[in-house]
C-alpha positions as CSV (number, residue, x, y, z in Angstrom):
1,N,112.5,101.4,115.6
2,A,109.4,99.9,113.8
3,V,107.7,99.6,110.5
4,E,104.1,99.0,109.4
5,F,102.4,98.6,106.1
6,Y,98.9,99.4,104.9
7,Y,97.7,97.9,101.7
8,T,94.8,99.6,99.8
9,E,92.8,98.5,96.8
10,K,90.1,100.3,94.9
11,Q,87.9,99.2,92.0
12,S,85.4,101.4,90.2
13,S,83.0,101.2,87.3
14,N,81.7,104.2,85.5
15,I,78.9,104.3,82.9
16,T,77.9,107.4,81.0
17,T,74.7,107.7,79.0
18,A,73.2,110.1,76.5
19,N,69.8,109.9,75.0
20,E,68.9,106.7,76.8
21,K,71.9,104.9,75.3
22,I,75.1,103.8,76.9
23,N,77.8,106.3,75.8
24,E,80.8,104.9,77.6
25,M,81.7,102.2,80.1
26,K,84.9,102.2,82.1
27,E,86.3,100.0,84.8
28,S,89.4,100.7,86.7
29,S,91.4,99.4,89.7
30,A,94.3,100.6,91.7
31,S,96.3,99.3,94.6
32,G,99.2,100.4,96.7
33,L,101.2,100.1,99.9
34,T,101.7,102.8,102.5
35,T,104.8,102.4,104.6
36,R,105.2,104.0,108.0
37,I,108.5,103.7,109.8
38,I,109.9,104.9,113.1
39,K,113.6,105.4,113.0
40,N,115.3,106.6,116.2
41,G,112.0,108.4,117.2
42,F,111.4,110.0,113.9
43,L,108.4,109.1,111.8
44,G,108.5,108.7,108.0
45,N,105.9,107.8,105.4
46,A,106.0,106.6,101.8
47,Y,103.6,105.1,99.3
48,T,104.1,102.9,96.3
49,N,102.0,101.1,93.8
50,D,105.0,98.9,92.8
51,L,104.2,95.8,94.8
52,T,107.2,93.9,93.8
53,L,109.8,93.1,96.4
54,K,112.1,95.8,94.9
55,G,109.3,98.4,95.0
56,I,108.4,97.6,98.7
57,Q,112.1,97.8,99.7
58,Q,112.4,101.1,98.0
59,S,109.3,102.3,99.8
60,V,110.9,101.4,103.2
61,K,114.1,103.2,102.2
62,T,112.2,106.3,101.2
63,A,110.2,106.3,104.5
64,E,113.4,105.9,106.4
65,K,115.0,108.9,104.6
66,I,112.0,111.0,105.3
67,A,112.1,110.1,108.9
68,L,115.7,111.1,109.2
69,L,115.0,114.5,107.6
70,K,112.8,115.5,110.6
71,K,114.2,117.9,113.2
72,E,112.3,116.8,116.3
73,K,111.6,113.3,117.6
74,S,107.9,112.7,117.4
75,I,107.1,109.1,118.3
76,K,108.4,106.1,120.2
77,E,106.0,103.4,119.0
78,F,102.9,103.0,116.9
79,P,99.6,103.1,118.7
80,A,98.3,99.7,119.8
81,R,96.0,98.2,117.2
82,K,92.4,97.9,118.0
83,Q,89.9,95.7,116.4
84,S,88.1,97.9,113.9
85,R,84.5,97.7,112.9
86,K,83.7,96.1,109.6
87,I,82.2,98.7,107.3
88,I,80.1,97.4,104.4
89,T,80.6,99.7,101.4
90,F,79.1,97.5,98.8
91,D,75.5,96.3,98.5
92,S,75.7,92.8,97.0
93,E,72.1,93.2,95.8
94,I,73.5,95.5,93.1
95,K,75.0,92.5,91.4
96,K,71.4,91.4,90.6
97,L,70.7,94.5,88.6
98,D,70.8,94.5,84.8
99,I,73.0,97.2,83.1
100,F,69.8,98.7,81.7
101,D,68.6,99.3,85.2
102,F,71.6,101.5,85.7
103,V,71.0,103.3,82.5
104,D,67.4,104.0,83.5
105,E,68.4,105.3,86.9
106,A,71.1,107.5,85.4
107,N,68.6,109.0,82.9
108,E,66.1,109.6,85.8
109,L,68.8,111.4,87.7
110,A,69.8,113.5,84.7
111,E,66.2,114.6,84.2
112,K,66.0,115.7,87.8
113,I,69.2,117.7,87.5
114,T,68.4,119.5,84.3
């Protein structure tokens, strides 16, 4: 029997423009925890965005219940962890840009599309 957790976090910013003016600006973020559990050779998964102790415990219980619903044993242990490559998904140079640079770029893209 084994359990592992994967935490994910996402942040995004959206800007919409119309007639060279900012129409709307939105920022959002989300985070959550994926639970994988092996129970007597059966694999179960669950996800929660309730990161309290109670929420995590419920996620483990749910993953365990899902594992026990399976008909065939599928796994004895999780694969060995390998060191993964770091993937850079954010260019820090973007922090140096002014909001109006984004507006100009969005307007240029809109003109190309229409």
